Structure formats: structure tokens, C-alpha cells
C-alpha positions as CSV (number, residue, x, y, z in Angstrom):
1,X,0.0,0.0,0.0
2,X,1.3,3.4,-1.0
3,X,0.9,6.3,1.4
4,X,1.9,10.0,1.3
5,X,4.7,11.2,3.5
6,X,4.1,13.9,6.1
7,X,5.7,16.5,3.8
8,X,3.1,15.8,1.0
9,X,0.3,15.9,3.5
10,X,1.5,19.3,4.7
11,X,1.7,20.5,1.1
12,X,-1.9,19.5,0.3
13,X,-3.3,20.9,3.6
14,X,-2.9,24.0,5.8
15,X,0.8,24.5,5.1
16,X,0.4,24.5,1.3
17,X,-2.7,24.4,-0.9
18,X,-5.3,25.3,1.9
19,X,-3.2,27.9,3.7
20,X,-5.6,30.4,5.3
21,X,-3.4,33.4,4.7
22,X,-2.9,32.6,1.0
23,X,-6.6,31.9,0.6
24,X,-7.7,35.2,2.2
25,X,-5.2,37.2,0.1
26,X,-6.3,35.3,-3.1
27,X,-10.0,36.0,-2.3
28,X,-9.4,39.7,-1.7
29,X,-7.4,40.2,-4.8
30,X,-9.8,38.0,-6.9
31,X,-12.8,40.1,-5.7
32,X,-11.0,43.3,-6.6
33,X,-9.8,42.0,-10.1
34,X,-11.5,43.5,-13.1
35,X,-10.0,41.0,-15.6
36,X,-9.5,37.3,-15.6
37,X,-5.8,37.7,-16.4
38,X,-5.2,39.4,-13.0
39,X,-6.1,36.1,-11.3
40,X,-2.5,34.9,-12.0
41,X,-1.2,38.0,-10.2
42,X,-3.6,37.2,-7.3
43,X,-2.2,33.7,-7.0
44,X,1.4,34.9,-7.1
45,X,0.8,37.6,-4.6
46,X,-1.1,35.2,-2.3
47,X,1.8,32.8,-2.3
48,X,4.5,35.4,-1.9
49,X,2.7,37.5,0.8
50,X,1.7,34.4,2.9
51,X,5.3,33.2,2.9
52,X,6.5,36.7,3.9
53,X,3.9,36.8,6.7
54,X,5.0,33.5,8.0
55,X,8.6,34.6,7.9
56,X,7.8,37.8,9.8
57,X,6.0,35.8,12.5
58,X,9.0,33.5,12.8
59,X,11.4,36.4,13.0
60,X,9.3,37.9,15.8
61,X,9.6,34.6,17.6
62,X,5.8,34.3,17.9
63,X,4.3,30.8,17.9
64,X,3.6,29.6,14.3
65,X,-0.1,29.2,13.8
66,X,0.5,26.2,11.4
67,X,3.3,23.7,11.9
68,X,5.0,22.6,8.7
69,X,7.5,20.1,7.5
70,X,8.1,21.5,4.0
71,X,10.3,24.5,3.0
72,X,9.2,27.7,1.4
73,X,10.3,26.7,-2.0
74,X,8.2,23.6,-1.8
75,X,5.1,25.4,-0.5
76,X,5.1,28.3,-3.0
77,X,3.5,26.4,-6.0
78,X,0.8,24.9,-3.8
79,X,0.0,28.3,-2.2
80,X,0.0,29.8,-5.7
81,X,-2.6,27.3,-6.9
82,X,-4.7,27.7,-3.8
83,X,-4.6,31.5,-3.9
84,X,-5.4,31.5,-7.6
85,X,-8.3,29.1,-7.1
86,X,-9.7,31.1,-4.3
87,X,-9.3,34.3,-6.3
88,X,-11.1,32.7,-9.3
89,X,-14.1,31.8,-7.1
90,X,-14.2,35.3,-5.6
91,X,-13.9,36.8,-9.1
92,X,-16.7,34.6,-10.4
93,X,-19.0,35.5,-7.4
94,X,-18.3,39.2,-7.8
95,X,-19.1,39.0,-11.6
96,X,-22.4,37.2,-10.8
97,X,-23.2,39.8,-8.2
98,X,-22.6,42.7,-10.6
99,X,-24.6,41.0,-13.4
100,X,-27.6,40.4,-11.1
101,X,-27.7,44.0,-9.8
């Protein structure tokens, strides 16, 4: 039987794809986007800013809200995809809201 290691589990859960900071940033930027092309920017910004936020929390010696096994370079693409997906959902909801009103 094949199982995922702890690192892969971290990447697919709160440390990577479902990181709350990246999702919130992606949702905000996706809601504010006026073109679909800007969703790539939302995903990139979500990944970069969430990693910077975690680094700042670590430098201030505050407890990390989410423990992780993977490094920043491994988490970036997963957070990018999570932020872009959250931004796409927010963009779609905002477009529907504008068309209905």
C-alpha cells in the first residue's frame, strides 16, 4: 500500500494548498480584479505574501499558527494554486453579483 509522507500531506493541507493566509489574500485580490488575467497575479501575490507573513511571524519569535515540514520553495507552488483558485471563485462570485444587480 502506498501512502503519502508527512511532507506531502503538509503541502496539500494547511501549510500549502489550503493555507488560510494565501486563501484570504487570493479571495481579496480576486474580488478586486476586473480582468481574468489578473487572477495569476492574485495567485502569485497570495503565495508570496503568505510566505512573507509566516517569515515575519517566525522572526518575531511568535508561535507559528500552522506547523509545517516543507520548506518555502516547496510550499510556493501549492499556495500559488490555492490563492489563484480562491481568487477565481471570488472573481466569479463578484461578476455574478454585478450582473444580477
